[in-house]
C-alpha positions as CSV (number, residue, x, y, z in Angstrom):
1,M,3.2,-28.6,17.4
2,I,6.4,-28.9,15.5
3,L,6.6,-29.1,11.7
4,E,9.8,-30.6,10.5
5,I,11.0,-30.1,6.9
6,R,13.7,-32.8,6.4
7,Q,16.2,-32.9,3.5
8,I,13.7,-32.0,0.8
9,R,15.0,-32.4,-2.8
10,K,13.1,-31.5,-5.9
11,S,14.0,-31.4,-9.5
12,F,12.3,-30.2,-12.7
13,G,13.5,-31.3,-16.1
14,G,16.7,-32.7,-14.6
15,R,17.6,-29.5,-12.8
16,E,17.5,-29.7,-9.0
17,V,15.8,-26.7,-7.4
18,L,15.8,-27.8,-3.8
19,H,19.0,-29.1,-2.4
20,G,18.2,-30.9,0.8
21,T,16.0,-28.2,2.4
22,S,15.7,-28.6,6.1
23,F,14.2,-26.5,8.9
24,Q,11.4,-26.6,11.5
25,V,8.5,-24.5,12.5
26,T,7.0,-24.3,16.0
27,S,3.5,-23.4,16.9
28,G,3.1,-20.1,18.7
29,R,6.2,-18.6,16.9
30,A,5.9,-16.9,13.5
31,M,8.4,-18.3,11.0
32,G,9.5,-16.2,8.1
33,F,10.8,-18.0,5.1
34,L,13.0,-15.5,3.4
35,G,14.6,-15.5,0.0
36,R,14.7,-13.7,-3.3
37,N,12.3,-14.6,-6.1
38,G,13.1,-18.1,-7.4
39,A,14.9,-19.2,-4.3
40,G,12.7,-22.2,-3.7
41,K,10.1,-20.9,-1.3
42,S,7.0,-21.7,-3.3
43,T,8.4,-25.1,-4.4
44,T,8.9,-26.0,-0.7
45,F,5.4,-25.0,0.1
46,R,3.9,-26.9,-2.9
47,C,5.7,-30.1,-1.8
48,L,4.5,-29.5,1.8
49,M,0.9,-29.2,0.5
50,Q,1.3,-32.2,-1.8
51,V,0.6,-30.1,-4.9
52,F,3.4,-32.2,-6.2
53,R,5.7,-34.7,-4.6
54,Q,9.3,-34.1,-3.6
55,D,12.0,-36.4,-5.0
56,S,13.3,-37.2,-1.5
57,G,13.0,-36.1,2.1
58,E,10.0,-35.9,4.3
59,F,7.6,-33.6,6.2
60,L,6.8,-34.5,9.8
61,L,4.3,-33.1,12.2
62,D,5.2,-33.9,15.8
63,G,7.3,-36.7,14.6
64,R,4.7,-38.3,12.3
65,P,4.4,-38.0,8.5
66,F,2.5,-34.9,7.6
67,D,-0.7,-35.2,5.5
68,P,-2.3,-31.8,4.9
69,G,-5.7,-33.6,4.2
70,K,-5.8,-34.8,7.8
71,H,-5.3,-31.5,9.5
72,R,-6.9,-28.1,9.6
73,V,-4.6,-26.2,7.3
74,G,-5.0,-22.7,5.9
75,Y,-3.0,-22.3,2.7
76,M,-2.6,-19.3,0.5
77,P,-0.6,-20.0,-2.7
78,E,1.4,-17.3,-4.4
79,E,-0.8,-17.5,-7.5
80,R,-4.4,-16.5,-6.9
81,G,-6.6,-19.5,-7.2
82,M,-10.0,-17.9,-6.6
83,Y,-12.9,-17.2,-8.9
84,G,-13.1,-13.8,-10.6
85,K,-16.7,-14.0,-11.6
86,V,-18.1,-15.2,-8.2
87,T,-19.0,-12.8,-5.3
88,L,-16.7,-12.6,-2.3
89,K,-19.2,-14.0,0.1
90,D,-20.3,-16.9,-2.1
91,Q,-16.8,-18.1,-2.7
92,L,-15.6,-17.8,0.9
93,M,-18.6,-19.8,1.9
94,Y,-17.8,-22.3,-0.8
95,F,-14.2,-22.7,0.5
96,A,-15.4,-23.0,4.1
97,Q,-17.8,-25.7,3.2
98,L,-15.0,-27.5,1.3
99,K,-13.2,-27.6,4.6
100,G,-16.2,-29.2,6.3
101,A,-18.2,-26.2,7.6
102,S,-22.0,-26.2,7.6
103,R,-23.7,-23.6,5.4
104,K,-24.6,-21.5,8.4
105,A,-21.1,-21.7,9.9
106,A,-19.6,-21.0,6.5
107,E,-21.7,-17.8,6.1
108,Q,-20.7,-16.6,9.6
109,D,-17.0,-17.3,9.0
110,A,-17.1,-15.7,5.6
111,M,-18.7,-12.5,6.9
112,H,-16.3,-12.4,9.9
113,W,-13.3,-12.3,7.7
114,L,-14.8,-9.9,5.1
115,T,-15.6,-7.5,8.0
116,Y,-12.2,-8.0,9.6
117,F,-10.4,-7.0,6.4
118,G,-12.8,-4.2,5.6
119,L,-14.5,-5.9,2.7
120,E,-18.0,-6.2,4.0
121,E,-19.4,-3.6,1.6
122,F,-18.0,-5.6,-1.3
123,R,-19.5,-8.9,-0.2
124,N,-21.9,-9.2,-3.2
125,Q,-19.4,-8.0,-5.8
126,N,-17.4,-10.3,-8.0
127,L,-13.8,-10.7,-7.1
128,E,-12.6,-9.4,-10.5
129,T,-14.1,-6.0,-9.8
130,L,-11.8,-5.4,-6.8
131,S,-8.4,-3.8,-6.7
132,K,-5.3,-6.0,-6.6
133,G,-4.9,-5.3,-2.9
134,N,-8.4,-6.2,-2.0
135,Q,-8.2,-9.3,-4.0
136,Q,-5.1,-10.2,-2.0
137,K,-7.1,-9.7,1.2
138,V,-9.8,-12.1,0.0
139,Q,-7.1,-14.6,-0.7
140,I,-5.7,-14.2,2.8
141,A,-9.2,-14.4,4.3
142,Q,-9.7,-17.8,2.5
143,A,-6.6,-19.1,4.3
144,F,-8.1,-18.1,7.7
145,L,-11.4,-19.9,7.2
146,C,-12.5,-22.6,9.7
147,D,-9.9,-21.7,12.3
148,P,-7.0,-23.6,11.0
149,D,-4.3,-25.0,13.3
150,I,-1.6,-24.7,10.6
151,I,-1.3,-21.6,8.4
152,I,0.9,-21.4,5.3
153,L,1.1,-18.2,3.4
154,D,3.1,-17.7,0.2
155,E,4.1,-14.0,-0.4
156,P,1.0,-12.7,1.5
157,F,2.2,-9.1,1.5
158,S,2.2,-8.9,-2.3
159,G,-0.1,-6.0,-3.5
160,L,-0.9,-4.7,0.0
161,D,-0.6,-1.0,0.7
162,P,0.8,0.1,4.1
163,V,-2.6,0.4,5.7
164,N,-3.8,-3.0,4.6
165,A,-0.4,-4.5,5.4
166,Q,-0.9,-3.3,9.0
167,V,-4.3,-5.0,9.3
168,F,-2.7,-8.2,8.0
169,K,0.2,-7.9,10.5
170,T,-2.4,-7.7,13.3
171,S,-4.1,-10.8,12.1
172,I,-0.8,-12.7,12.0
173,R,0.0,-11.6,15.6
174,E,-3.5,-12.7,16.7
175,M,-3.0,-16.2,15.1
176,V,0.4,-16.7,16.7
177,S,-0.8,-15.5,20.1
178,R,-3.5,-18.3,19.9
179,G,-0.8,-20.9,19.4
180,K,-1.2,-21.5,15.6
181,L,1.7,-22.9,13.6
182,L,2.3,-20.2,11.1
183,I,4.9,-19.8,8.4
184,F,4.9,-17.2,5.6
185,S,7.3,-16.6,2.8
186,S,8.5,-13.3,1.6
187,H,11.3,-11.6,-0.3
188,Q,10.5,-8.4,1.6
189,M,12.9,-8.4,4.5
190,A,11.3,-5.6,6.5
191,Y,8.1,-7.5,7.0
192,V,9.9,-10.7,8.1
193,E,12.1,-8.7,10.5
194,E,9.1,-7.0,12.0
195,M,6.8,-10.0,12.3
196,C,8.8,-13.1,12.9
197,D,10.2,-14.9,15.9
198,D,12.2,-17.4,13.7
199,I,13.6,-17.1,10.2
200,T,14.9,-19.4,7.5
201,L,17.0,-17.9,4.8
202,I,17.1,-19.8,1.5
203,D,19.0,-19.0,-1.7
204,K,19.1,-20.9,-4.9
205,G,17.5,-23.9,-3.3
206,T,19.9,-24.1,-0.3
207,V,19.0,-23.1,3.3
208,L,21.7,-20.6,4.4
209,L,20.7,-20.4,8.0
210,T,17.6,-21.0,10.2
211,G,16.7,-20.3,13.8
212,S,15.6,-17.6,16.3
213,L,15.9,-14.2,14.7
214,E,17.1,-12.6,17.9
215,E,19.8,-15.3,18.4
216,I,20.9,-15.0,14.8
217,R,21.2,-11.2,15.0
218,T,23.1,-11.4,18.2
219,E,25.5,-14.0,16.9
220,E,26.0,-12.1,13.6
221,G,26.6,-8.9,15.6
222,R,29.6,-10.6,17.4
223,N,29.2,-8.4,20.4
224,R,30.4,-5.4,18.5
225,F,29.6,-1.9,19.6
226,F,28.8,0.9,17.1
227,I,29.1,4.6,17.2
228,E,27.2,6.5,14.5
229,C,28.5,10.0,14.1
230,R,28.1,13.0,11.9
231,P,29.6,12.3,8.5
232,E,31.9,15.3,8.7
233,A,33.2,14.1,12.1
234,A,33.8,10.4,11.1
235,E,37.4,10.8,10.1
236,R,38.3,12.8,13.1
237,I,36.7,10.4,15.5
238,A,38.3,7.4,13.8
239,D,41.7,9.1,14.1
240,A,41.0,9.7,17.8
241,A,40.2,6.0,18.3
242,V,43.4,4.9,16.6
243,K,45.4,7.3,18.8
244,A,43.7,5.9,21.9
245,G,44.6,2.4,20.8
246,I,41.0,1.3,20.2
247,F,40.7,-1.2,17.4
248,I,37.9,-0.2,15.0
249,S,36.4,-0.8,11.6
250,R,34.4,1.7,9.7
251,L,31.4,1.8,7.3
252,D,30.7,5.3,6.1
253,N,29.9,7.3,9.3
254,Q,29.6,4.3,11.5
255,I,32.5,3.1,13.7
256,F,32.5,-0.5,15.1
257,T,34.6,-1.8,17.9
258,E,34.6,-4.9,20.1
259,N,35.8,-2.9,23.1
260,R,32.7,-1.1,24.4
261,E,34.2,0.3,27.5
262,D,37.2,1.9,25.7
263,A,34.9,3.3,23.1
264,L,32.7,5.0,25.6
265,K,35.6,6.4,27.6
266,G,37.9,7.2,24.7
267,L,35.5,8.6,22.1
268,L,32.1,9.6,23.5
269,G,33.6,11.8,26.2
270,R,35.8,13.6,23.7
271,S,33.3,14.1,20.8
272,F,29.9,13.9,22.4
273,S,28.4,16.6,20.2
274,D,29.3,14.7,17.0
275,I,27.7,11.4,18.2
276,L,24.2,10.6,16.7
277,S,23.7,7.2,18.3
278,C,25.6,4.3,19.8
279,G,24.9,0.8,21.1
280,V,25.4,-2.9,20.7
281,W,25.3,-3.6,17.0
282,R,22.5,-5.8,15.8
283,P,22.7,-6.3,12.0
284,S,19.5,-6.1,10.0
285,L,18.2,-9.0,7.9
286,Q,19.4,-7.1,4.9
287,D,23.0,-7.1,6.3
288,I,22.7,-10.8,7.2
289,F,21.3,-11.9,3.9
290,I,23.9,-10.0,1.9
291,K,26.7,-11.6,4.0
292,E,25.3,-15.1,3.6
293,A,24.2,-15.0,-0.1
294,G,26.5,-12.4,-1.6
295,E,26.3,-8.8,-2.8
296,D,23.7,-9.5,-5.4
297,S,21.2,-10.3,-2.7
298,H,20.1,-6.7,-2.1
299,E,17.1,-7.3,-4.3
300,A,15.8,-10.2,-2.2
């Protein structure tokens, strides 16, 4: 399946918050929708799920208008929409039955995901009695009920500690391996970088870039070679590069060059003990986002 987001525009109170948002999501490839808080991620998802209508643009699934009511969709909104005074098991069963499951199937599915996320012992407790992290896991479990074909998760890592985040990462990988169409938004770049095949970067309602994460990192790296050296040796190695006629640029104790062969011959052989690492430079998402959105993007 291919989900296309085409030229979505949305305004509130006369202020446009989405400026022609366009990208596509392919099943079997995790898409990370990345941007700082307020960038337009949740608004895009709400338009997609018809929580409210976009002003213009369209959502297409395999070339046809997308109606979430006609497909098996698992959706986790950023704001928790579950019931604090209802037990975990009862409300997961309720949501499964809303999606068309029989009572027996709903009970089996609810218990499967409660067990998967380590919540089985809390099945008869009300949601409000759980920690924030466990409440988030219940919210995620709700999105996985009834084996959805399309999974849309808005800031799913919020409130998860490292152990629970790892369990959730495993669930994402399993869903993607089964060919699900999966997109999740986040302002936490490390999770997106680790989990996603494709990325879309959005800032202030405008898509900055979209595509394969590996291809984007390769393109942004511009085939540059880096040498990371001991801080105290950086100046000396840089001087050696200049004397050898190797064009370089520097960032703290990292030296970058487009001439890999000269770098290896001219620098590594002379100062091997001062070299910590070297290789083809592949910028991080943090590097890419700062480049695309500006220096104030480090909080994204």
